[in-house]
A tleap script that builds the chain and sets N, CA, C and O, in Angstrom:
source leaprc.protein.ff14SB
mol = sequence {
  NMET SER ILE GLN ALA ILE ASN PRO ARG ASN
  GLN PHE ARG GLY ILE ILE LYS THR ILE ILE
  THR GLY PRO VAL VAL SER GLU VAL ASP VAL
  GLU THR LEU ALA GLY ILE VAL THR SER VAL
  ILE THR THR ARG SER VAL GLU ASP LEU GLY
  LEU ALA VAL GLY ILE GLU VAL ILE ALA PHE
  VAL LYS ALA THR GLU VAL ALA ILE ALA LYS
  CPRO
}
set mol.1.N position { 0.868 -1.336 -0.141 }
set mol.1.CA position { 0.018 -0.003 -0.085 }
set mol.1.C position { 1.085 1.226 -0.135 }
set mol.1.O position { 2.139 1.254 0.500 }
set mol.2.N position { 0.642 2.155 -0.941 }
set mol.2.CA position { 1.469 3.416 -1.029 }
set mol.2.C position { 0.811 4.418 0.074 }
set mol.2.O position { -0.310 4.317 0.571 }
set mol.3.N position { 1.893 5.506 0.353 }
set mol.3.CA position { 1.293 6.472 1.282 }
set mol.3.C position { 0.213 7.045 0.495 }
set mol.3.O position { -0.770 7.120 1.232 }
set mol.4.N position { -0.046 7.478 -0.651 }
set mol.4.CA position { -1.272 8.029 -1.258 }
set mol.4.C position { -2.429 7.290 -1.272 }
set mol.4.O position { -3.486 7.834 -1.594 }
set mol.5.N position { -2.379 6.015 -0.941 }
set mol.5.CA position { -3.453 5.184 -0.774 }
set mol.5.C position { -4.084 5.153 0.564 }
set mol.5.O position { -5.079 4.473 0.818 }
set mol.6.N position { -3.464 5.920 1.418 }
set mol.6.CA position { -3.916 6.004 2.846 }
set mol.6.C position { -4.715 7.241 2.896 }
set mol.6.O position { -4.314 8.245 2.308 }
set mol.7.N position { -5.931 7.233 3.627 }
set mol.7.CA position { -6.753 8.324 3.757 }
set mol.7.C position { -5.883 9.798 4.136 }
set mol.7.O position { -5.062 9.623 5.036 }
set mol.8.N position { -5.934 10.983 3.674 }
set mol.8.CA position { -5.193 12.236 3.972 }
set mol.8.C position { -5.596 12.477 5.563 }
set mol.8.O position { -4.798 13.041 6.312 }
set mol.9.N position { -6.768 12.056 5.986 }
set mol.9.CA position { -7.145 12.704 7.193 }
set mol.9.C position { -6.318 11.777 8.199 }
set mol.9.O position { -6.460 12.123 9.372 }
set mol.10.N position { -5.551 10.762 8.010 }
set mol.10.CA position { -4.972 10.027 9.007 }
set mol.10.C position { -3.543 10.019 8.692 }
set mol.10.O position { -2.866 9.034 8.986 }
set mol.11.N position { -2.973 11.164 8.048 }
set mol.11.CA position { -1.649 11.471 7.824 }
set mol.11.C position { -1.369 12.933 8.425 }
set mol.11.O position { -2.160 13.871 8.324 }
set mol.12.N position { -0.297 12.976 8.977 }
set mol.12.CA position { 0.182 14.214 9.614 }
set mol.12.C position { 1.874 14.141 9.303 }
set mol.12.O position { 2.739 13.403 9.775 }
set mol.13.N position { 1.937 15.127 8.400 }
set mol.13.CA position { 3.211 15.619 7.894 }
set mol.13.C position { 3.959 16.408 9.182 }
set mol.13.O position { 3.317 17.240 9.824 }
set mol.14.N position { 5.361 16.091 9.518 }
set mol.14.CA position { 5.690 17.108 10.643 }
set mol.14.C position { 7.249 16.556 10.496 }
set mol.14.O position { 7.858 15.793 9.746 }
set mol.15.N position { 7.546 17.409 11.681 }
set mol.15.CA position { 9.303 17.275 11.774 }
set mol.15.C position { 9.428 16.707 13.388 }
set mol.15.O position { 8.803 17.182 14.336 }
set mol.16.N position { 10.460 15.495 13.455 }
set mol.16.CA position { 10.652 14.989 14.854 }
set mol.16.C position { 11.233 16.140 15.547 }
set mol.16.O position { 12.131 16.821 15.051 }
set mol.17.N position { 10.662 16.374 16.815 }
set mol.17.CA position { 11.294 17.178 17.994 }
set mol.17.C position { 11.953 16.708 18.845 }
set mol.17.O position { 12.962 17.279 19.258 }
set mol.18.N position { 11.460 15.345 19.389 }
set mol.18.CA position { 12.174 14.666 20.489 }
set mol.18.C position { 11.947 13.249 20.358 }
set mol.18.O position { 10.864 12.700 20.156 }
set mol.19.N position { 13.179 12.668 20.506 }
set mol.19.CA position { 12.871 10.967 20.683 }
set mol.19.C position { 13.401 10.552 22.121 }
set mol.19.O position { 14.591 10.705 22.397 }
set mol.20.N position { 12.642 10.109 22.884 }
set mol.20.CA position { 13.045 9.530 24.121 }
set mol.20.C position { 13.247 7.890 23.837 }
set mol.20.O position { 12.297 7.181 23.506 }
set mol.21.N position { 14.334 7.483 23.974 }
set mol.21.CA position { 14.766 6.198 23.518 }
set mol.21.C position { 14.779 5.204 24.995 }
set mol.21.O position { 15.168 5.690 26.057 }
set mol.22.N position { 14.401 4.070 24.911 }
set mol.22.CA position { 13.968 3.067 25.854 }
set mol.22.C position { 14.872 1.808 25.327 }
set mol.22.O position { 15.457 1.805 24.243 }
set mol.23.N position { 14.888 0.692 26.319 }
set mol.23.CA position { 15.515 -0.372 25.848 }
set mol.23.C position { 14.615 -1.240 24.846 }
set mol.23.O position { 15.094 -2.135 24.151 }
set mol.24.N position { 13.539 -0.957 24.845 }
set mol.24.CA position { 12.519 -1.705 24.021 }
set mol.24.C position { 11.823 -0.814 22.959 }
set mol.24.O position { 11.847 -0.778 21.729 }
set mol.25.N position { 11.210 -0.128 23.907 }
set mol.25.CA position { 10.118 1.056 23.166 }
set mol.25.C position { 10.960 2.304 23.094 }
set mol.25.O position { 11.996 2.413 23.749 }
set mol.26.N position { 10.403 3.454 22.111 }
set mol.26.CA position { 10.796 4.586 22.066 }
set mol.26.C position { 9.498 5.405 21.836 }
set mol.26.O position { 8.467 5.017 21.288 }
set mol.27.N position { 9.816 6.825 22.461 }
set mol.27.CA position { 8.582 8.009 22.241 }
set mol.27.C position { 9.166 8.625 21.178 }
set mol.27.O position { 10.383 8.803 21.215 }
set mol.28.N position { 8.448 9.032 20.113 }
set mol.28.CA position { 8.884 9.993 19.169 }
set mol.28.C position { 7.666 10.979 18.888 }
set mol.28.O position { 6.577 10.628 18.432 }
set mol.29.N position { 8.044 12.299 19.244 }
set mol.29.CA position { 7.332 13.440 19.236 }
set mol.29.C position { 7.380 14.122 17.698 }
set mol.29.O position { 8.477 14.436 17.236 }
set mol.30.N position { 6.426 14.292 17.097 }
set mol.30.CA position { 6.419 14.884 15.751 }
set mol.30.C position { 5.359 16.131 15.762 }
set mol.30.O position { 4.149 16.072 15.980 }
set mol.31.N position { 6.198 17.332 15.452 }
set mol.31.CA position { 5.477 18.505 15.400 }
set mol.31.C position { 4.801 18.658 14.087 }
set mol.31.O position { 5.409 18.441 13.039 }
set mol.32.N position { 3.566 19.023 14.118 }
set mol.32.CA position { 2.805 18.900 12.846 }
set mol.32.C position { 2.026 20.112 12.955 }
set mol.32.O position { 2.119 20.757 13.999 }
set mol.33.N position { 1.250 20.523 11.999 }
set mol.33.CA position { 0.600 21.874 11.792 }
set mol.33.C position { -0.728 21.887 12.706 }
set mol.33.O position { -1.301 22.944 12.972 }
set mol.34.N position { -1.134 20.737 13.126 }
set mol.34.CA position { -2.332 20.044 13.929 }
set mol.34.C position { -1.826 20.032 15.600 }
set mol.34.O position { -2.653 19.964 16.510 }
set mol.35.N position { -0.488 20.102 15.815 }
set mol.35.CA position { 0.293 20.179 17.162 }
set mol.35.C position { 1.081 18.919 17.237 }
set mol.35.O position { 1.439 18.316 16.225 }
set mol.36.N position { 1.360 18.511 18.509 }
set mol.36.CA position { 2.301 17.710 18.600 }
set mol.36.C position { 1.468 16.080 18.321 }
set mol.36.O position { 0.259 15.982 18.536 }
set mol.37.N position { 2.122 15.132 17.931 }
set mol.37.CA position { 1.530 13.904 17.830 }
set mol.37.C position { 3.018 12.901 18.180 }
set mol.37.O position { 4.101 12.910 17.594 }
set mol.38.N position { 2.660 12.264 19.097 }
set mol.38.CA position { 3.292 11.332 19.903 }
set mol.38.C position { 3.433 9.725 19.365 }
set mol.38.O position { 2.396 9.102 19.593 }
set mol.39.N position { 4.285 9.075 18.828 }
set mol.39.CA position { 4.318 7.729 18.686 }
set mol.39.C position { 5.073 6.910 19.617 }
set mol.39.O position { 6.086 7.380 20.135 }
set mol.40.N position { 4.725 5.859 19.853 }
set mol.40.CA position { 5.458 4.881 20.720 }
set mol.40.C position { 5.716 3.794 19.805 }
set mol.40.O position { 4.822 3.128 19.283 }
set mol.41.N position { 6.870 3.638 19.631 }
set mol.41.CA position { 7.471 2.371 18.336 }
set mol.41.C position { 8.379 1.684 19.017 }
set mol.41.O position { 8.655 2.128 20.131 }
set mol.42.N position { 8.944 0.679 18.638 }
set mol.42.CA position { 10.146 0.021 18.981 }
set mol.42.C position { 11.170 0.684 18.554 }
set mol.42.O position { 11.174 1.288 17.481 }
set mol.43.N position { 12.422 0.617 19.594 }
set mol.43.CA position { 13.527 1.338 19.325 }
set mol.43.C position { 14.185 0.626 18.139 }
set mol.43.O position { 14.930 1.203 17.346 }
set mol.44.N position { 13.885 -0.559 18.080 }
set mol.44.CA position { 14.721 -1.206 16.788 }
set mol.44.C position { 14.047 -0.512 15.525 }
set mol.44.O position { 14.773 -0.440 14.534 }
set mol.45.N position { 12.855 -0.028 15.426 }
set mol.45.CA position { 12.235 0.592 14.298 }
set mol.45.C position { 12.687 1.862 14.163 }
set mol.45.O position { 12.736 2.352 13.034 }
set mol.46.N position { 13.167 2.735 15.504 }
set mol.46.CA position { 13.647 4.124 15.507 }
set mol.46.C position { 14.880 4.022 14.468 }
set mol.46.O position { 15.082 4.640 13.423 }
set mol.47.N position { 15.647 3.008 15.136 }
set mol.47.CA position { 17.037 2.737 14.428 }
set mol.47.C position { 17.005 2.399 12.950 }
set mol.47.O position { 17.645 3.008 12.092 }
set mol.48.N position { 16.204 1.376 12.737 }
set mol.48.CA position { 15.826 0.882 11.163 }
set mol.48.C position { 15.443 2.000 10.217 }
set mol.48.O position { 15.957 2.190 9.114 }
set mol.49.N position { 14.530 2.682 10.744 }
set mol.49.CA position { 14.264 3.911 9.901 }
set mol.49.C position { 15.379 4.989 10.007 }
set mol.49.O position { 15.387 5.889 9.167 }
set mol.50.N position { 16.055 4.966 10.707 }
set mol.50.CA position { 17.122 6.134 10.914 }
set mol.50.C position { 16.515 7.372 11.601 }
set mol.50.O position { 17.163 8.375 11.306 }
set mol.51.N position { 15.631 7.588 12.303 }
set mol.51.CA position { 14.812 8.671 12.880 }
set mol.51.C position { 15.931 9.362 13.591 }
set mol.51.O position { 16.867 8.794 14.154 }
set mol.52.N position { 15.707 10.803 13.493 }
set mol.52.CA position { 16.588 11.859 14.363 }
set mol.52.C position { 15.769 13.137 14.368 }
set mol.52.O position { 14.945 13.523 13.539 }
set mol.53.N position { 16.203 13.729 15.546 }
set mol.53.CA position { 15.550 15.017 15.824 }
set mol.53.C position { 15.828 15.891 14.329 }
set mol.53.O position { 16.893 15.839 13.714 }
set mol.54.N position { 14.863 16.535 13.991 }
set mol.54.CA position { 14.689 17.298 12.650 }
set mol.54.C position { 14.457 16.772 11.340 }
set mol.54.O position { 14.331 17.451 10.321 }
set mol.55.N position { 14.404 15.421 11.429 }
set mol.55.CA position { 13.687 14.661 10.293 }
set mol.55.C position { 12.436 14.868 9.812 }
set mol.55.O position { 11.545 14.765 10.655 }
set mol.56.N position { 12.084 15.149 8.623 }
set mol.56.CA position { 10.676 15.160 8.271 }
set mol.56.C position { 10.045 13.902 8.182 }
set mol.56.O position { 10.681 12.952 7.727 }
set mol.57.N position { 8.802 13.762 8.579 }
set mol.57.CA position { 8.185 12.370 8.549 }
set mol.57.C position { 6.784 12.627 8.593 }
set mol.57.O position { 6.346 13.718 8.958 }
set mol.58.N position { 5.902 11.471 8.162 }
set mol.58.CA position { 4.694 11.433 8.158 }
set mol.58.C position { 4.301 10.323 9.219 }
set mol.58.O position { 4.642 9.140 9.253 }
set mol.59.N position { 3.542 10.996 10.016 }
set mol.59.CA position { 2.887 10.158 11.080 }
set mol.59.C position { 1.540 9.715 10.568 }
set mol.59.O position { 0.704 10.451 10.043 }
set mol.60.N position { 1.425 8.309 10.803 }
set mol.60.CA position { 0.031 7.847 10.310 }
set mol.60.C position { -0.794 7.262 11.437 }
set mol.60.O position { -0.350 6.392 12.186 }
set mol.61.N position { -2.047 7.787 11.530 }
set mol.61.CA position { -2.839 7.325 12.594 }
set mol.61.C position { -3.888 5.844 12.019 }
set mol.61.O position { -4.563 5.751 10.994 }
set mol.62.N position { -3.748 5.169 12.761 }
set mol.62.CA position { -4.560 4.018 12.525 }
set mol.62.C position { -5.311 3.449 14.029 }
set mol.62.O position { -4.627 2.881 14.880 }
set mol.63.N position { -6.576 3.655 14.182 }
set mol.63.CA position { -6.876 3.277 15.228 }
set mol.63.C position { -8.400 2.362 14.940 }
set mol.63.O position { -9.095 2.556 13.942 }
set mol.64.N position { -8.661 1.575 15.787 }
set mol.64.CA position { -10.075 0.450 15.771 }
set mol.64.C position { -11.032 1.156 16.705 }
set mol.64.O position { -12.230 0.901 16.588 }
set mol.65.N position { -10.610 2.045 17.649 }
set mol.65.CA position { -11.402 2.713 18.331 }
set mol.65.C position { -10.795 4.119 18.873 }
set mol.65.O position { -9.673 4.394 19.300 }
set mol.66.N position { -11.847 4.822 18.711 }
set mol.66.CA position { -11.765 6.210 19.002 }
set mol.66.C position { -12.551 6.737 20.217 }
set mol.66.O position { -13.712 6.888 19.837 }
set mol.67.N position { -12.437 7.055 21.408 }
set mol.67.CA position { -13.256 7.455 22.320 }
set mol.67.C position { -13.403 8.739 22.216 }
set mol.67.O position { -12.391 9.369 21.906 }
set mol.68.N position { -14.640 9.475 22.432 }
set mol.68.CA position { -14.874 10.790 22.244 }
set mol.68.C position { -15.579 11.251 23.617 }
set mol.68.O position { -16.432 10.480 24.057 }
set mol.69.N position { -15.316 12.411 24.327 }
set mol.69.CA position { -16.138 12.585 25.623 }
set mol.69.C position { -16.351 14.228 25.596 }
set mol.69.O position { -15.399 14.879 25.166 }
set mol.70.N position { -17.350 14.830 25.959 }
set mol.70.CA position { -17.422 16.114 26.173 }
set mol.70.C position { -16.950 16.533 27.565 }
set mol.70.O position { -17.237 15.864 28.557 }
set mol.71.N position { -16.277 17.569 27.618 }
set mol.71.CA position { -15.562 18.172 28.692 }
set mol.71.C position { -16.295 18.555 29.957 }
set mol.71.O position { -15.685 19.077 30.890 }
savepdb mol mol.pdb
quit
């Protein structure tokens, strides 16, 4: 599946601002026009993708359930 085949509402283009690396999983903060999107991915994936602060990336959102509540 190509990036273009995924619904554009589920994509956020941005710049990596922070990476908190753990032994198994890492947190990657991406600054987008909509705000900060945080992804928790394996540390191996961070290394394999060559992710680093300042790199432009696309954050894809895939959810089977999204809860919404009124404040």
